[in-house]
C-alpha positions in Angstrom: -17.8 14.2 9.6 -19.1 15.4 6.3 -19.6 12.9 3.5 -16.0 12.3 2.3 -15.6 8.7 1.4 -17.5 5.5 0.3 -20.4 4.8 0.8 -21.3 8.5 1.4 -24.4 7.6 3.5 -23.6 8.6 7.1 -22.6 12.1 8.1 -21.2 11.5 11.5 -19.6 8.6 13.4 -17.8 7.9 16.7 -14.0 7.5 16.3 -12.2 4.5 17.8 -15.5 2.5 18.2 -16.7 -0.9 17.1 -20.2 0.7 16.9 -19.1 1.4 13.3 -19.4 -2.3 12.5 -22.7 -2.2 10.7 -24.4 -3.1 7.4 -22.6 -2.0 4.3 -25.3 0.4 3.1 -25.3 2.2 6.5 -21.6 2.1 7.1 -19.8 5.4 7.9 -17.4 6.7 5.3 -14.2 4.8 5.5 -10.6 5.7 4.4 -7.5 3.6 4.0 -4.4 4.7 5.8 -0.9 3.5 5.0 2.5 4.3 6.4 4.7 3.9 3.3 8.5 3.4 3.3 10.4 4.4 0.1 13.7 2.8 -0.8 16.6 4.9 -2.1 18.4 5.0 -5.4 16.1 5.4 -8.3 13.9 8.3 -9.6 13.0 10.9 -7.1 9.5 11.5 -5.5 7.0 12.7 -6.6 7.6 11.3 -10.0 8.6 7.9 -8.7 9.5 6.0 -5.5 12.8 7.3 -4.1 13.5 10.3 -1.8 17.3 10.2 -1.8 20.3 8.5 -3.4 21.2 6.5 -0.4 18.6 6.9 2.4 15.0 5.8 3.0 12.1 8.1 3.8 8.4 7.5 4.8 5.0 9.1 4.3 1.6 9.0 5.9 -1.0 8.5 3.2 -4.8 8.3 3.5 -6.9 7.1 0.6 -10.7 8.0 0.4 -13.1 6.8 -2.3 -15.5 9.5 -3.5 -18.3 7.2 -4.6 -21.9 6.5 -3.5 -22.6 2.8 -4.4 -26.1 2.9 -3.1 -27.3 5.5 -5.6 -24.7 4.8 -8.2 -22.9 8.2 -8.3 -19.4 9.4 -8.1 -17.6 12.7 -7.5 -18.1 15.0 -10.5 -15.4 14.7 -13.1 -14.2 18.4 -12.9 -13.3 17.9 -9.2 -11.7 14.5 -9.9 -9.4 16.2 -12.4 -8.3 18.8 -9.7 -7.4 16.5 -6.9 -4.5 14.1 -6.1 -5.7 10.6 -6.9 -9.0 11.5 -8.7 -11.9 9.5 -7.5 -9.7 7.6 -5.0 -8.2 10.8 -3.6 -5.2 10.9 -1.4 -3.9 12.9 1.6 -0.1 12.6 1.5 2.6 13.9 3.9 6.2 12.9 4.5 7.1 12.2 8.1 9.3 15.0 9.3 11.5 15.7 12.3 9.3 18.6 13.3 6.0 16.9 12.8 4.9 19.6 10.4 4.3 18.8 6.8 6.5 20.3 4.1 3.4 21.4 2.2 -0.4 20.9 2.3 -1.2 17.2 2.4 -4.9 17.5 1.3 -5.7 16.4 -2.3 -6.9 19.8 -3.5 -4.0 21.9 -2.3 -1.3 19.2 -2.8 1.6 20.4 -4.9 4.2 17.9 -6.1 6.9 20.5 -6.2 6.4 21.3 -2.5 4.2 18.7 -0.6 5.7 15.9 -2.7 9.3 17.0 -2.9 11.3 15.6 0.0 13.9 18.1 1.1 16.4 18.1 4.0 16.6 18.9 6.8 12.9 18.5 7.9 12.0 15.2 6.2 13.1 12.2 8.2 15.7 10.1 6.4 16.8 6.6 7.5 20.0 4.7 6.5 19.8 1.2 5.1 20.1 -1.2 8.0 18.8 1.1 10.7 16.5 -0.3 13.3 13.2 1.6 13.3 10.5 1.7 16.0 7.0 2.3 14.5 4.1 3.7 16.5 0.5 4.5 15.3 -2.0 5.9 17.8 -4.9 8.3 18.0 -4.7 11.8 19.5 -7.3 14.4 20.2 -6.7 15.8 16.7 -6.1 12.9 14.5 -4.1 9.7 14.0 -0.4 10.1 14.7 2.4 8.1 13.3 5.9 8.1 14.9 9.1 6.6 13.7 12.1 6.3 16.1 15.4 5.5 14.4 17.0 3.5 17.1 20.3 3.5 15.2 20.7 7.3 15.0 18.3 8.6 17.6 16.3 10.7 15.2 12.5 10.8 15.4 10.0 11.6 12.7 6.2 12.0 13.0 3.0 13.1 11.3 -0.5 13.7 12.7 -3.4 13.5 10.3 -5.0 16.7 11.5 -6.8 19.7 10.1 -4.1 21.9 11.7 -1.5 20.0 9.5 -3.6 20.6 6.4 -5.3 17.2 6.1 -8.8 17.3 4.6 -11.7 15.6 2.9 -13.3 16.4 -0.4 -16.9 17.5 -0.1 -19.0 15.0 -2.0 -20.5 16.6 -5.1 -21.7 14.1 -7.7 -23.1 16.8 -10.0 -21.9 20.1 -11.2 -18.3 21.3 -11.1 -17.7 22.3 -7.5 -14.6 21.1 -5.7 -14.3 21.9 -2.0 -11.8 20.7 0.6 -13.1 20.3 4.2 -10.3 20.5 6.9 -10.4 17.3 8.8 -8.9 15.3 11.7 -8.7 11.7 10.6 -9.3 9.2 13.5 -9.2 5.4 13.5 -12.7 4.0 12.9 -12.6 0.9 15.1 -11.4 0.1 18.5 -10.3 -3.5 17.6 -9.1 -5.4 14.6 -11.0 -8.3 13.3 -12.5 -9.7 10.0 -15.5 -7.3 10.6 -13.3 -4.2 10.6 -12.2 -4.0 6.9 -12.4 -1.1 4.6 -15.7 -2.0 2.8 -14.6 -0.7 -0.6 -11.0 -2.1 -0.7 -9.8 -5.3 -2.3 -8.0 -6.5 0.8 -9.9 -7.8 3.8 -7.5 -6.7 6.5 -7.6 -3.9 9.1 -4.0 -4.0 10.5 -1.3 -5.4 8.1 2.2 -5.3 6.7 2.3 -5.1 2.9 5.1 -5.3 0.4 3.7 -3.5 -2.6 5.3 -5.2 -5.6 5.1 -5.0 -9.4 6.1 -1.4 -9.9 9.3 -1.8 -11.9 10.7 -3.4 -15.0 13.8 -2.6 -17.1 13.5 -0.8 -20.4 16.3 -0.4 -22.9 15.0 2.9 -24.4 12.6 5.5 -23.0 10.8 8.2 -25.0 10.5 11.8 -23.9 6.8 11.0 -23.3 7.7 8.4 -20.6 7.0 5.2 -22.5 9.2 2.3 -23.3 10.3 2.3 -27.0 13.0 -0.4 -26.6 12.8 -3.9 -25.0 11.4 -4.7 -21.6 12.9 -7.0 -19.0 16.2 -7.7 -17.4 19.3 -8.7 -19.4 18.8 -12.3 -20.6 15.0 -12.1 -20.4 14.1 -9.3 -22.8 11.1 -9.0 -25.1 9.3 -6.4 -27.1 7.6 -3.6 -25.2 3.8 -3.6 -24.7 1.0 -1.5 -23.3 1.9 -1.9 -19.6 5.3 -0.3 -20.1 4.4 3.2 -19.0 5.6 5.8 -16.4 9.1 5.2 -17.7 12.3 7.1 -16.9 15.7 7.1 -18.5 18.8 6.2 -16.5 19.7 9.9 -16.3 16.7 10.5 -14.1 18.0 8.2 -11.4 19.4 9.4 -8.2 22.0 6.7 -7.9 21.3 3.4 -9.7 21.7 4.3 -13.3 19.1 2.1 -15.1 16.2 2.9 -17.3 12.9 1.4 -16.5 9.1 1.7 -16.1 6.7 1.8 -13.1 3.6 0.5 -14.8 4.4 -3.2 -15.5 1.4 -5.4 -14.5 -1.4 -5.0 -17.0 -1.7 -7.7 -18.0 1.6 -9.5 -17.9 3.6 -9.8 -14.6 7.2 -9.7 -16.0 8.8 -7.1 -13.8 11.7 -7.6 -11.4 9.2 -8.3 -8.6 8.4 -11.6 -10.3 12.0 -12.7 -10.7 14.2 -14.5 -8.2 15.9 -11.3 -7.1 14.5 -11.4 -3.6 16.5 -12.0 -0.4 17.7 -15.6 -0.4 21.0 -15.4 1.4 23.2 -14.5 -1.6 24.4 -11.0 -0.4 26.5 -10.5 -3.5 23.6 -10.6 -5.9 20.5 -9.9 -3.8 19.5 -7.6 -0.9 19.3 -8.8 2.7 15.9 -9.3 4.2 13.9 -6.5 5.9 13.1 -7.9 9.3 10.0 -6.7 11.2 8.2 -7.8 14.3 4.5 -8.5 14.8 2.5 -5.4 15.9 1.5 -4.9 19.5 -1.8 -3.4 20.6 -3.5 -2.4 23.9 -3.3 0.7 25.9 0.4 0.2 26.7 1.2 -1.5 23.4 2.0 -4.7 25.3 -0.5 -7.2 23.8 0.0 -9.4 20.7 -2.7 -9.9 18.2 -4.2 -13.3 18.6 -4.1 -14.4 15.0 -2.4 -13.8 11.6 -3.5 -14.3 8.1 -1.7 -14.4 4.8 -3.4 -12.6 1.9 -2.7 -11.8 -1.8 -4.9 -9.7 -4.0 -3.9 -11.3 -7.3 -7.5 -12.0 -8.3 -8.2 -8.3 -8.3 -5.1 -7.4 -10.3 -5.7 -10.3 -12.7 -9.2 -9.2 -13.5 -10.4 -8.4 -17.0 -10.6 -4.6 -16.4 -6.8 -4.7 -15.8 -6.2 -6.9 -18.8 -6.3 -10.3 -17.1 -8.7 -13.3 -17.2 -9.6 -13.9 -13.6 -13.4 -14.3 -13.1 -14.0 -12.7 -9.8 -17.4 -14.3 -9.5 -16.5 -17.9 -10.1 -12.7 -17.8 -9.4 -11.9 -19.4 -12.9 -8.6 -18.1 -14.2 -7.5 -16.7 -10.8 -4.0 -17.7 -9.7 -1.7 -17.0 -6.8 1.3 -16.9 -9.1 0.2 -14.4 -11.9 0.8 -14.9 -15.6 3.5 -13.2 -17.7 2.9 -11.6 -21.1 3.4 -15.0 -22.6 0.6 -16.5 -20.5 3.0 -18.6 -18.4 3.3 -18.4 -14.6 5.7 -15.7 -13.4 9.1 -17.0 -12.6 8.7 -16.2 -8.9 6.2 -14.9 -6.3 7.5 -13.8 -2.9 6.3 -15.3 0.4 6.6 -14.6 4.1 8.8 -16.4 6.5 9.6 -16.1 10.2 12.9 -16.5 12.0 13.9 -18.6 15.0 13.1 -16.5 18.1 16.1 -18.0 19.9 18.6 -17.1 17.2 17.3 -13.6 16.2 18.2 -10.7 18.4 14.9 -9.3 19.9 13.0 -12.6 19.2 10.9 -13.8 16.3 10.9 -11.6 13.2 9.0 -11.7 9.9 10.4 -11.1 6.4 9.4 -11.5 2.8 11.2 -12.9 -0.2 12.7 -16.4 -0.7 14.0 -18.9 1.9 17.2 -17.6 3.5 19.5 -20.3 4.8 20.2 -19.7 8.5 17.4 -17.3 8.8 14.2 -19.0 7.7 12.6 -21.1 10.4 9.2 -21.5 8.8 8.0 -20.4 5.3 4.5 -21.8 5.8 4.5 -23.7 2.5 6.0 -20.8 0.5 3.4 -19.5 -2.0 0.8 -22.0 -0.8 0.7 -19.9 2.4 -1.7 -17.6 0.7 -4.4 -20.2 0.9 -7.6 -20.4 -1.2 -9.9 -18.0 -2.9 -11.6 -15.7 -0.5 -14.9 -14.1 -1.5 -16.1 -11.0 0.3 -19.4 -9.1 0.3 -19.6 -5.7 -1.4 -22.3 -3.2 -2.3 -23.6 -3.4 -5.9 -22.9 -0.1 -7.6 -26.3 1.6 -8.1 -28.1 -1.3 -6.4 -29.9 0.7 -3.7 -28.0 -1.1 -0.9 -28.0 -4.6 -2.4 -24.9 -6.7 -2.1 -23.0 -9.4 -4.0 -20.0 -11.6 -3.5 -16.7 -10.7 -5.2 -13.4 -12.6 -5.2 -10.5 -10.2 -4.8 -8.1 -12.2 -2.7 -6.5 -15.5 -1.7 -6.3 -15.9 2.0 -5.2 -18.3 4.8 -6.0 -17.4 8.4 -3.6 -19.3 10.7 -5.9 -18.9 13.7 -2.9 -18.1 15.8 0.1 -15.8 15.9 3.2 -17.9 15.3 5.6 -15.0 15.7 4.6 -13.0 18.8 6.5 -9.8 19.7 8.1 -9.4 23.0 
């Protein structure tokens, strides 16, 4: 491959190979792939999170970091300004029933009005409560993700291939050039272990389920520039707006749930709805029901469980001074699992993972996140204490010629076993 992602040192690498586990300064360029699910009801993509008033959708996203930490350079600013995501540029494609993207996914040709505008009938939509089978596997021309809606029989897919318009950005630290290189994205490693992380990412994992929280808080009045000019917070817990109340929308922009609110709510105070007791807890009249998911399977025939599970939270990274917090990522001082609010007090709630009783849940053991749910939670692993202790990792020093240092970005607890094997 051409240089397309951090650390921009190796031009070619073997896909699906643990030979890519090497020293950080000689590591092949690494991207971060996510299969993202978007809930219905609020402001439409690509401005915000929802695709539809009542149905879910999903997208394959691949983040690359256009940065050379060895020599201390980044992609030229002109190119950063032209591509989706800037220095951490993104390939983005909704999963479709045809397997073809609705517009170019690559960051240079991406157009929010086409590539980022979910339209029927090609985009796969899923009803709340549907049972979804998820498959991710490599093909001759790129990683393929497949969703099978077992409730409706519909199938959606997307392959991260040059033929589908995926691409890397040619690394140009100087000048003003900005070139997209058609590219088939393949998995880097053949196994998953602590040695197979993305070397520039805050998290340490290689295969994971993540609930990305903190992207909403209420706002009583929104300006035409997308900022909160009223009060932030839910009724009964409102306070003056501050600098983190950005990317806001009035109630009229909503697809179904007519509320005004903001997406940028975490810098530095964690006051949004993600940090309130609004998670699944068994009260179906006030709160949603839990999203249940099984442990992933691996192996040639997807019939082998992973041997161990870890819980991880990246609150040290998002509590860091550059984001308005006070966490010292060298010493760990000021880093907390439950992050602080604008008032400097611990957030009212922080969600945690639980598992179900395999003998009482159809299909066997299932995971979910939220609060304890009576009749469903079999083990909550100590609630927020499940995230363990501060977990330093080794990173390249920017401009350090290949030297490394230790940085604390996460809390982690490795259970050393898999308490919820799939079957």
